C-alpha positions in Angstrom: 106.4 91.8 155.0 108.1 89.6 152.4 109.7 91.2 149.4 107.8 89.1 146.9 104.4 87.4 146.9 104.2 84.5 144.5 100.7 83.8 143.1 100.4 80.1 142.4 97.0 78.7 141.3 96.8 74.9 141.4 94.4 72.6 139.6 95.1 68.9 139.4 98.8 69.4 139.2 100.0 66.3 141.2 102.6 65.1 138.6 104.4 68.5 138.6 103.6 70.5 141.8 106.5 69.1 143.9 109.1 70.1 141.3 107.5 73.6 141.0 107.5 74.1 144.8 111.1 72.9 145.0 112.2 75.5 142.5 110.5 78.2 144.5 111.8 77.1 147.9 115.3 77.0 146.4 115.3 80.6 145.3 118.4 82.7 146.0 115.9 85.4 147.2 114.6 83.7 150.3 112.5 86.7 151.3 109.2 85.6 149.6 105.9 84.1 150.3 104.0 81.6 148.1 100.2 81.9 148.0 99.0 78.6 146.5 95.3 78.6 145.7 93.9 75.1 145.2 91.0 75.2 142.8 89.1 72.1 143.9 91.8 69.7 142.7 90.5 66.1 142.4 94.0 64.5 142.6 96.6 64.7 145.4 97.6 68.3 144.8 96.0 69.6 148.0 97.7 67.0 150.1 101.1 67.8 148.6 100.5 71.5 149.1 99.6 71.1 152.8 102.5 68.8 153.4 104.9 71.4 151.9 103.3 74.2 153.9 104.0 72.3 157.1 107.7 72.2 156.1 108.0 75.7 154.8 106.1 78.5 156.6 106.5 80.8 153.6 103.8 78.7 151.8 100.2 79.6 152.4 97.5 77.3 151.0 94.0 78.7 150.2 90.9 77.0 148.8 89.1 78.2 145.7 86.2 75.7 145.4 86.0 75.3 141.7 85.5 79.0 140.7 88.3 79.0 138.2 91.7 80.6 137.4 90.7 84.3 137.6 89.0 83.9 141.0 92.0 81.9 142.3 94.4 84.7 141.2 92.3 87.4 142.6 92.0 85.5 145.9 95.8 85.3 146.1 96.1 89.0 145.3 93.8 89.9 148.2 96.1 88.4 150.8 99.5 89.1 149.1 101.6 91.3 151.3 104.7 91.9 149.3 105.4 95.0 147.2 106.2 92.8 144.3 103.9 90.1 142.9 105.2 87.2 140.9 103.2 84.7 138.8 103.9 81.0 138.7 102.1 78.0 137.3 102.1 74.7 139.1 103.7 72.8 136.2 106.6 75.2 135.5 110.1 75.5 137.0 111.7 78.8 138.2 115.4 79.1 137.9 117.2 79.7 141.2 117.9 83.4 140.5 114.5 84.3 139.0 113.0 86.2 141.9 116.3 87.9 142.8 117.0 89.1 139.3 113.5 90.4 138.8 113.5 92.3 142.1 116.9 93.8 141.4 115.7 95.0 138.0 112.5 96.5 139.4 114.3 98.2 142.3 116.9 99.6 139.9 114.4 100.9 137.4 111.3 102.4 139.0 109.8 103.1 135.6 109.0 99.4 134.9 105.7 98.2 136.3 105.5 94.7 134.7 108.6 92.6 134.2 108.8 89.3 132.4 111.7 87.1 131.4 112.7 85.0 128.5 111.6 81.4 128.9 112.7 77.9 127.9 110.0 75.6 126.4 110.2 72.0 127.5 107.9 69.0 127.5 105.2 69.0 124.9 103.3 66.6 122.7 105.3 63.5 121.5 105.3 64.8 117.9 106.5 68.3 118.9 104.8 71.6 118.4 106.5 73.9 115.8 104.0 76.6 116.3 104.6 76.8 120.0 108.4 76.9 119.5 108.0 79.7 117.0 105.8 81.6 119.4 108.4 81.3 122.2 111.2 82.4 119.9 109.1 85.5 118.8 108.2 86.3 122.4 111.8 85.9 123.6 112.8 88.4 120.9 110.8 91.2 122.6 112.9 92.5 125.5 112.1 96.1 126.0 109.0 98.3 126.4 109.0 99.6 122.9 109.3 96.2 121.3 106.7 94.7 123.5 104.2 97.5 122.9 104.9 97.5 119.1 103.8 93.9 118.8 101.3 93.9 121.7 98.3 93.3 119.3 100.0 90.4 117.5 100.0 87.9 120.5 100.8 87.9 124.2 104.3 89.3 124.4 104.9 88.0 127.9 104.8 84.4 129.3 102.3 84.9 132.2 104.2 82.7 134.7 107.4 84.5 134.1 106.1 87.9 135.1 106.7 90.0 138.2 104.6 93.1 138.8 104.5 95.9 141.3 101.6 95.1 143.6 100.4 98.7 143.5 100.2 98.6 139.7 98.3 95.2 139.7 95.8 96.4 142.2 95.4 99.7 140.4 94.2 97.7 137.4 91.7 95.9 139.6 93.5 92.6 139.3 92.4 90.1 136.8 89.1 90.5 134.9 86.6 87.6 134.8 85.3 87.2 131.2 85.3 84.6 128.5 88.8 85.3 127.3 92.6 85.2 128.1 93.0 86.8 131.5 96.7 87.5 131.2 96.6 89.1 127.7 93.6 91.2 128.8 95.7 92.4 131.7 98.6 93.5 129.4 96.2 95.4 127.2 94.6 97.2 130.1 98.1 97.9 131.6 99.1 99.5 128.3 96.0 101.6 128.1 96.7 102.8 131.7 100.2 103.9 130.6 102.1 101.3 132.5 105.6 100.3 131.4 106.8 96.8 130.4 110.2 95.2 130.6 111.8 91.8 130.2 114.9 90.2 131.7 117.1 89.1 128.8 118.0 85.9 130.6 116.0 82.7 130.7 114.5 82.6 134.2 111.6 80.1 133.7 111.2 76.6 132.2 107.8 76.8 130.6 106.1 73.4 130.3 104.3 72.6 127.1 101.7 69.8 127.3 98.8 68.4 125.4 96.5 69.4 128.2 97.6 73.0 128.7 94.6 75.4 128.8 95.7 77.3 125.7 94.9 74.1 123.8 91.8 72.9 125.6 89.9 76.0 126.9 88.0 78.1 124.4 88.9 81.2 126.4 92.4 80.9 124.8 91.2 80.3 121.2 92.3 82.6 118.3 88.7 83.8 118.2 88.8 84.8 121.9 92.2 86.5 121.5 90.9 88.5 118.5 87.8 89.5 120.4 89.7 91.0 123.3 92.1 92.8 120.9 89.1 94.3 119.0 87.5 95.3 122.3 90.6 97.1 123.4 91.2 98.8 120.0 87.6 100.0 119.9 87.8 101.3 123.5 91.1 103.2 123.1 91.7 104.0 119.4 88.6 103.8 117.3 86.0 106.6 116.9 83.0 106.7 114.7 84.9 109.2 112.5 87.9 107.0 112.0 87.5 104.4 109.3 89.4 101.1 109.5 91.8 99.9 106.8 93.2 96.4 106.8 96.5 95.6 105.2 96.4 92.0 103.9 93.4 90.3 102.3 94.5 86.8 103.4 92.9 84.6 106.1 94.0 86.9 108.9 92.7 90.1 107.3 89.4 88.5 106.3 88.9 87.2 109.9 89.5 90.6 111.3 87.1 92.1 108.8 84.4 89.7 109.7 84.8 90.2 113.4 84.9 94.0 113.1 81.8 94.0 111.0 80.1 91.8 113.7 80.6 94.5 116.3 79.4 97.3 114.0 82.7 98.5 112.5 83.0 97.3 108.9 86.3 97.7 107.2 86.5 100.7 104.8 89.2 99.2 102.6 91.8 96.6 102.2 95.4 97.2 101.1 97.1 94.5 99.0 100.2 93.8 96.9 98.5 90.9 95.0 97.6 92.3 91.5 94.8 89.7 91.2 93.1 91.2 94.3 93.7 94.9 93.7 90.7 96.7 92.2 88.3 94.1 93.5 86.2 94.0 96.7 86.3 91.9 99.8 83.4 91.9 102.2 82.1 94.9 100.3 85.3 96.9 100.8 87.5 98.0 97.9 91.0 96.5 97.6 93.6 99.2 97.2 97.3 99.1 96.1 99.8 100.2 98.7 100.3 103.6 96.9 96.7 104.5 97.7 96.6 103.3 101.3 96.6 106.8 102.7 93.7 107.9 100.5 91.3 106.9 103.2 91.5 109.9 105.4 91.8 109.7 109.2 92.0 105.9 109.0 93.2 103.5 111.6 95.4 100.9 109.7 95.7 97.3 110.8 98.6 95.2 109.5 96.8 91.8 109.5 99.5 89.5 108.2 101.5 86.6 109.5 105.2 86.8 110.2 107.6 89.5 111.5 109.1 90.0 108.0 105.7 90.8 106.5 104.8 93.2 109.4 108.2 94.9 108.9 107.5 95.5 105.2 104.1 97.0 105.9 105.5 99.3 108.6 108.1 100.6 106.2 105.6 101.1 103.4 103.1 102.8 105.7 105.8 105.0 107.1 106.7 106.3 103.7 103.0 107.3 103.3 103.0 109.2 106.6 101.1 106.5 108.5 102.6 106.5 112.0 103.2 103.1 113.6 101.6 102.9 117.1 99.2 105.8 116.3 97.8 105.3 112.9 99.0 101.7 112.4 98.9 98.5 114.5 100.2 95.1 113.6 97.6 92.5 114.5 97.1 88.8 114.1 
């Protein structure tokens, strides 16, 4: 039984897959297996995988005839034999100590179920991508369970291909869920609801490739709308009851989008909270706009801080705390 099973879905990755495989075969922790699932690639990816498997018996190549990423991942989970499961994407590069450092951390701290690492962004569109760089900087700033969970509803706090999980925890969640949305972020939300613990290695252990063709840019499953839908689904499933009204802090584009989507699933917002004097006293989507001082006047409410930027979220958390609104119980930062 290997120590680690690496789940490696592959789809038309010919330009990158050899570099990815080389980074895995050169790991300091040699006690691992790589389960590569070729999802009906139309380029030379399958031939490269099979050639590599002949040279390295730790590499197992499976076929997933065009059924998609989730099915590929679950097929790999079904045959994974290691107590730890690591994710990897075919266009990324693992640092030589990645698997060793993550195993050492998980063995030293049995409380952690899902362990990511900081990542280094490389590649990308010719004109750059400031938004992606900002996202990576934010994600890299979240290095312990409390920080990860506090901002879990803002964006995905873990880079999926940087993560190592306990196999028993992953299987206990039923693996990845097939639906029209982000499979990794959905897994983190379900893990949190199940009481699992997150962690993150403070060092950079993965070079995370940015490219114009990455799924987060081209596949509607990773759109802002899809992310917001899975957030709302999880909030409604775990925190919202018919007796608990919803209050949105921030009447800008983010707050209004949340209000529209919540109303569409039968949970209209009861009130907005704003600091803009031009908005206070008015109504948005039929809900009154209240000043901060009156935010707690809506009894039993679940408050959503729907603003952009860590500084704005911090100000709302401070103001809400002064009113007795408890972060993580009565208040969630969302985006």
